[in-house]
ROTOR-283087 format. One record per residue (C-alpha): residue in one letter; x, z, y. Coordinates in Angstrom, 2 decimals, decimal comma. Layout:
BEGIN
rec resn = A; x = X; z = Z; y = Y
...
END
This chain:
BEGIN
rec resn = M; x = -0,03; z = 0,69; y = -0,17
rec resn = M; x = 1,38; z = -1,23; y = 3,53
rec resn = P; x = 1,17; z = 1,44; y = 5,93
rec resn = Q; x = -0,96; z = 1,99; y = 8,63
rec resn = W; x = 0,62; z = 3,46; y = 11,68
rec resn = D; x = -2,20; z = 3,21; y = 14,31
rec resn = L; x = -2,72; z = 6,85; y = 14,43
rec resn = Y; x = 0,17; z = 8,60; y = 13,71
rec resn = V; x = -0,53; z = 12,54; y = 13,66
rec resn = V; x = 2,45; z = 14,94; y = 13,71
rec resn = I; x = 1,87; z = 18,58; y = 12,45
rec resn = T; x = 3,53; z = 21,51; y = 14,26
rec resn = T; x = 1,61; z = 24,68; y = 13,54
rec resn = K; x = 2,80; z = 26,61; y = 16,36
rec resn = L; x = 0,79; z = 24,08; y = 18,50
rec resn = G; x = -2,11; z = 24,49; y = 16,62
rec resn = G; x = -3,49; z = 27,73; y = 18,13
rec resn = G; x = -3,13; z = 29,94; y = 15,19
rec resn = R; x = -4,92; z = 27,33; y = 12,60
rec resn = P; x = -3,45; z = 26,80; y = 9,19
rec resn = T; x = -1,82; z = 23,92; y = 9,07
rec resn = L; x = -3,69; z = 22,80; y = 5,90
rec resn = E; x = -7,26; z = 23,17; y = 8,26
rec resn = L; x = -5,22; z = 20,53; y = 10,80
rec resn = V; x = -4,08; z = 18,26; y = 8,55
rec resn = R; x = -8,06; z = 17,93; y = 7,33
rec resn = G; x = -9,24; z = 17,66; y = 11,14
rec resn = A; x = -6,17; z = 15,02; y = 11,68
rec resn = L; x = -7,24; z = 12,95; y = 8,29
rec resn = A; x = -10,94; z = 13,67; y = 9,24
rec resn = G; x = -10,82; z = 11,79; y = 12,17
rec resn = G; x = -9,13; z = 9,04; y = 11,08
rec resn = A; x = -5,03; z = 9,83; y = 11,26
rec resn = T; x = -3,50; z = 6,75; y = 9,19
rec resn = A; x = -0,20; z = 8,99; y = 8,86
rec resn = I; x = 0,40; z = 12,37; y = 8,90
rec resn = Q; x = 4,19; z = 13,86; y = 9,62
rec resn = L; x = 5,12; z = 17,43; y = 8,54
rec resn = R; x = 7,35; z = 18,88; y = 11,27
rec resn = E; x = 8,25; z = 22,49; y = 10,85
rec resn = K; x = 11,43; z = 23,54; y = 11,96
rec resn = E; x = 11,44; z = 27,40; y = 10,99
rec resn = L; x = 9,44; z = 27,37; y = 8,14
rec resn = P; x = 11,73; z = 28,18; y = 4,72
rec resn = A; x = 12,32; z = 25,68; y = 2,35
rec resn = R; x = 9,99; z = 27,55; y = -0,32
rec resn = E; x = 6,96; z = 27,17; y = 2,21
rec resn = L; x = 7,62; z = 23,69; y = 3,31
rec resn = V; x = 7,51; z = 22,59; y = -0,36
rec resn = E; x = 4,28; z = 24,47; y = -1,13
rec resn = L; x = 2,73; z = 23,08; y = 2,62
rec resn = G; x = 4,57; z = 19,30; y = 1,18
rec resn = R; x = 2,66; z = 19,43; y = -2,14
rec resn = A; x = -0,84; z = 20,25; y = -0,89
rec resn = I; x = -0,60; z = 17,84; y = 2,13
rec resn = R; x = 0,70; z = 15,00; y = -0,38
rec resn = E; x = -2,50; z = 15,62; y = -2,24
rec resn = L; x = -4,81; z = 15,39; y = 0,73
rec resn = T; x = -2,89; z = 12,51; y = 2,14
rec resn = R; x = -3,17; z = 10,64; y = -0,74
rec resn = D; x = -7,15; z = 11,12; y = -1,08
rec resn = A; x = -7,55; z = 9,95; y = 2,11
rec resn = G; x = -5,31; z = 6,91; y = 1,82
rec resn = A; x = -2,87; z = 8,49; y = 4,53
rec resn = T; x = 0,84; z = 7,97; y = 4,93
rec resn = F; x = 2,80; z = 11,14; y = 4,30
rec resn = I; x = 6,02; z = 11,43; y = 6,33
rec resn = V; x = 8,42; z = 14,60; y = 6,20
rec resn = N; x = 10,25; z = 15,31; y = 9,29
rec resn = D; x = 14,22; z = 15,97; y = 8,86
rec resn = R; x = 14,30; z = 17,50; y = 5,73
rec resn = L; x = 15,06; z = 14,93; y = 2,78
rec resn = D; x = 15,21; z = 17,38; y = 0,19
rec resn = I; x = 11,97; z = 18,39; y = 1,27
rec resn = A; x = 10,56; z = 14,79; y = 1,11
rec resn = L; x = 12,03; z = 14,31; y = -1,84
rec resn = A; x = 11,09; z = 17,27; y = -3,55
rec resn = V; x = 6,89; z = 16,74; y = -2,72
rec resn = E; x = 6,91; z = 13,41; y = -3,43
rec resn = A; x = 6,11; z = 12,32; y = 0,06
rec resn = D; x = 6,18; z = 8,54; y = 1,09
rec resn = G; x = 9,04; z = 9,14; y = 3,33
rec resn = L; x = 11,47; z = 10,64; y = 5,81
rec resn = H; x = 12,05; z = 10,52; y = 9,71
rec resn = I; x = 14,73; z = 11,52; y = 11,74
rec resn = G; x = 16,21; z = 11,59; y = 14,72
rec resn = Q; x = 19,64; z = 10,44; y = 16,41
rec resn = E; x = 21,28; z = 13,82; y = 15,78
rec resn = D; x = 19,80; z = 14,31; y = 11,91
rec resn = L; x = 21,24; z = 12,92; y = 8,91
rec resn = P; x = 22,92; z = 9,17; y = 9,55
rec resn = A; x = 20,34; z = 7,09; y = 8,80
rec resn = P; x = 22,13; z = 4,98; y = 6,70
rec resn = V; x = 23,19; z = 8,29; y = 4,04
rec resn = A; x = 19,29; z = 9,08; y = 4,20
rec resn = R; x = 18,64; z = 5,29; y = 3,29
rec resn = K; x = 20,70; z = 5,68; y = 0,38
rec resn = L; x = 19,64; z = 8,82; y = -0,74
rec resn = L; x = 15,71; z = 8,13; y = -0,21
rec resn = G; x = 16,33; z = 4,26; y = -2,53
rec resn = P; x = 14,66; z = 1,47; y = -1,34
rec resn = E; x = 10,79; z = 2,37; y = -2,36
rec resn = K; x = 10,87; z = 5,35; y = 0,70
rec resn = I; x = 9,60; z = 5,04; y = 3,91
rec resn = L; x = 12,32; z = 5,65; y = 6,24
rec resn = G; x = 11,80; z = 6,25; y = 10,00
rec resn = V; x = 14,11; z = 6,88; y = 13,00
rec resn = S; x = 13,70; z = 8,41; y = 16,32
rec resn = V; x = 15,01; z = 6,17; y = 19,24
rec resn = G; x = 15,54; z = 5,76; y = 22,76
rec resn = T; x = 16,99; z = 2,80; y = 23,64
rec resn = T; x = 17,65; z = -0,94; y = 22,58
rec resn = D; x = 21,15; z = -0,26; y = 21,49
rec resn = E; x = 19,61; z = 2,90; y = 19,15
rec resn = A; x = 16,75; z = 0,56; y = 17,84
rec resn = R; x = 18,97; z = -2,18; y = 17,01
rec resn = Q; x = 21,28; z = 0,12; y = 15,08
rec resn = A; x = 18,72; z = 1,89; y = 13,05
rec resn = E; x = 16,90; z = -1,12; y = 12,27
rec resn = A; x = 20,51; z = -2,39; y = 11,14
rec resn = D; x = 20,96; z = 0,64; y = 9,13
rec resn = G; x = 17,55; z = 0,34; y = 6,56
rec resn = A; x = 14,75; z = 1,76; y = 9,10
rec resn = D; x = 11,38; z = 0,66; y = 8,21
rec resn = Y; x = 10,13; z = 1,74; y = 11,55
rec resn = L; x = 10,75; z = 3,42; y = 14,87
rec resn = G; x = 9,49; z = 6,26; y = 16,74
rec resn = V; x = 9,88; z = 4,81; y = 20,13
rec resn = G; x = 9,98; z = 7,38; y = 23,11
rec resn = S; x = 9,39; z = 9,63; y = 24,74
rec resn = I; x = 7,28; z = 7,07; y = 26,92
rec resn = F; x = 5,35; z = 9,53; y = 29,05
rec resn = A; x = 6,35; z = 13,08; y = 29,47
rec resn = T; x = 5,94; z = 15,33; y = 27,08
rec resn = G; x = 5,86; z = 19,07; y = 26,68
rec resn = S; x = 5,20; z = 18,98; y = 22,67
rec resn = K; x = 8,91; z = 18,29; y = 21,94
rec resn = G; x = 11,64; z = 19,85; y = 23,06
rec resn = D; x = 14,39; z = 17,39; y = 22,50
rec resn = A; x = 11,90; z = 14,73; y = 23,77
rec resn = G; x = 14,50; z = 13,49; y = 26,71
rec resn = S; x = 14,00; z = 11,41; y = 30,05
rec resn = P; x = 10,91; z = 9,18; y = 29,75
rec resn = I; x = 11,63; z = 5,82; y = 29,19
rec resn = G; x = 7,96; z = 4,25; y = 30,09
rec resn = L; x = 6,13; z = 1,37; y = 29,26
rec resn = E; x = 9,20; z = -0,72; y = 30,46
rec resn = G; x = 11,82; z = 0,84; y = 27,67
rec resn = L; x = 8,44; z = 0,31; y = 24,85
rec resn = R; x = 8,67; z = -3,27; y = 25,73
rec resn = A; x = 12,25; z = -3,69; y = 25,76
rec resn = I; x = 12,30; z = -1,88; y = 22,38
rec resn = R; x = 9,79; z = -4,21; y = 21,10
rec resn = A; x = 11,20; z = -7,33; y = 22,03
rec resn = A; x = 14,58; z = -5,87; y = 20,54
rec resn = V; x = 13,55; z = -5,49; y = 16,32
rec resn = K; x = 11,37; z = -6,50; y = 14,33
rec resn = I; x = 10,46; z = -3,57; y = 12,16
rec resn = P; x = 7,14; z = -1,58; y = 12,96
rec resn = I; x = 7,02; z = 0,80; y = 16,20
rec resn = V; x = 4,80; z = 4,07; y = 16,87
rec resn = G; x = 4,91; z = 5,02; y = 20,99
rec resn = I; x = 5,42; z = 9,05; y = 21,15
rec resn = G; x = 5,66; z = 11,45; y = 23,90
rec resn = G; x = 2,79; z = 12,48; y = 26,40
rec resn = I; x = 0,20; z = 9,95; y = 24,51
rec resn = N; x = -3,47; z = 10,82; y = 24,89
rec resn = P; x = -6,81; z = 8,60; y = 24,86
rec resn = D; x = -6,21; z = 7,58; y = 28,64
rec resn = N; x = -2,95; z = 5,93; y = 28,38
rec resn = A; x = -2,54; z = 5,09; y = 24,13
rec resn = A; x = -4,25; z = 1,38; y = 25,04
rec resn = G; x = -1,14; z = 0,62; y = 27,50
rec resn = V; x = 1,11; z = 1,74; y = 24,33
rec resn = I; x = -0,29; z = -0,83; y = 21,99
rec resn = A; x = -0,47; z = -3,27; y = 25,20
rec resn = A; x = 3,26; z = -3,04; y = 25,47
rec resn = G; x = 3,67; z = -3,80; y = 21,95
rec resn = A; x = 3,56; z = -0,71; y = 19,66
rec resn = D; x = 2,11; z = -0,72; y = 16,23
rec resn = G; x = 0,61; z = 2,75; y = 16,53
rec resn = V; x = 0,39; z = 5,90; y = 18,83
rec resn = S; x = 2,37; z = 9,02; y = 17,14
rec resn = V; x = 0,79; z = 12,42; y = 19,02
rec resn = I; x = 1,13; z = 16,09; y = 18,61
rec resn = S; x = -0,90; z = 18,02; y = 20,85
rec resn = A; x = -3,21; z = 15,81; y = 22,16
rec resn = V; x = -4,78; z = 16,02; y = 18,63
rec resn = I; x = -3,64; z = 19,26; y = 16,91
rec resn = E; x = -3,99; z = 21,19; y = 20,34
rec resn = A; x = -7,45; z = 20,16; y = 20,74
rec resn = A; x = -10,44; z = 22,55; y = 19,89
rec resn = D; x = -11,96; z = 19,80; y = 17,69
rec resn = V; x = -9,12; z = 18,07; y = 15,57
rec resn = A; x = -11,19; z = 15,42; y = 14,03
rec resn = A; x = -12,93; z = 14,47; y = 17,55
rec resn = A; x = -9,71; z = 14,28; y = 18,94
rec resn = A; x = -8,54; z = 12,27; y = 16,41
rec resn = R; x = -11,19; z = 10,03; y = 16,44
rec resn = R; x = -11,43; z = 9,38; y = 20,08
rec resn = L; x = -7,21; z = 8,39; y = 19,69
rec resn = R; x = -8,57; z = 6,06; y = 16,79
rec resn = E; x = -11,06; z = 4,34; y = 18,29
rec resn = V; x = -8,75; z = 3,31; y = 21,65
rec resn = V; x = -6,14; z = 2,10; y = 19,28
rec resn = T; x = -8,61; z = -0,02; y = 17,34
rec resn = R; x = -10,06; z = -1,63; y = 20,57
rec resn = A; x = -6,62; z = -2,23; y = 21,90
rec resn = R; x = -5,26; z = -3,87; y = 18,74
rec resn = G; x = -8,58; z = -6,03; y = 18,75
rec resn = K; x = -9,57; z = -4,85; y = 15,01
END
């Protein structure tokens, strides 16, 4: 099954208002999330494995892609669809080799040079940003704006997902600038109604893509 990147929801429990991780995942999937990333930097490995196995089942049932952030060991242990890494994480060529050819590798990039390098290193998709200012990721860096996104779109052939400060009011512009989907944290998991927030964003993306 080819991944659908339309609405890529990153799950970081500390932004979820104290709600259980799986509640956030269920809400996002109910609202139409096509991909879920587990991004829990502070949980011990045992808890990550337990969570990952549960999310694996939920995403499989929903027909959604499941990606683990940073932790190659956890991604393999829970049979996730793939791994997402940043510029300071495990080098992409190493991750690609250890993952094997069947798993998805995503890489965060913010420049055309990083994008071209990630594609050459075997990335299957890119997380591009931060597009707009965001408080959800402390390592997001300065916003690259829609112009930066357009430049990266022109530089690579693999799918790209915009991330950083994306909400229902600006998501259509991100798609129009060349993104295959939008990746969000706070716009969905900080919402009082996670499913409704995801549904609204998915509808915006679907319209923008002309589906």
